[in-house]
N, C-alpha and C positions, 0 to 999 in steps of 0.2 A: 504494500499500499503506499502511496506518496500522498502527502499532504502539502499544498504549495501554499504558503502564508496561512499557517492554522491562527485561531483566536491566542490571543495572549494566556488565556485561561487553560490552553491545550485541547486535547480530543481525547475521547473516551473511546475504547475499543476493547470489545469483548471476543476472545478467541476461544472457539471449541476444537479439541484436539481427540484424534482416535484414541480410543484408550489401548490399544497395543502400540502405541509411539513409544519405543524406549527410553528416548531422549529428546526433548523440543528445546530449542535454543529461539530466543527472540533477538534481532540484531536492530538497534535503535541508530539513526544518523541525522544530523542536522547539517544543511549546507547553507551558509549564510554569505552574501556579498557584504564588501565592506571592508577588506583589509586595510584598505588604505587609512583608515580612524585606530589602526592598532599602533602602539608605541614601536618606533624601530623601523615600520614598514617602508621597504623601498620598491619603487616601481621597477617592472622586471625591463630588461632593455628593448627597445624598439623591435630588435630582431629576431627575439624570442617570441613566438607564437604561444598560443594557448592548444591544448589537445581536449579532446572529446566534443561534448555538445554544448558546453557551457563556454560563453564567450567574454567573461569579465574575471576579475580577480574573485576567488571563491576560497572558502576556509570550510572544510569537512570533517567533522569529528563523529566518531563510531563507537559503539559499546554493544558488547553482546551480552544478555543476560540468560543464564539456563533456568527452565522454569519445571 
């Protein structure tokens, strides 16, 4: 599931898992624009492009939770 610009108070999700599942993990990730506001940020050189489908400076943070 992907939520673009979720509300400030978050999104509530209920997952139903097959009883035979040995192990279930949930991976949560946030990708935010605005690196230029971080202390020490230096823009990339003009001859260095961006890869993937995003065209701006972006920070992604993820964590996996065992359930």
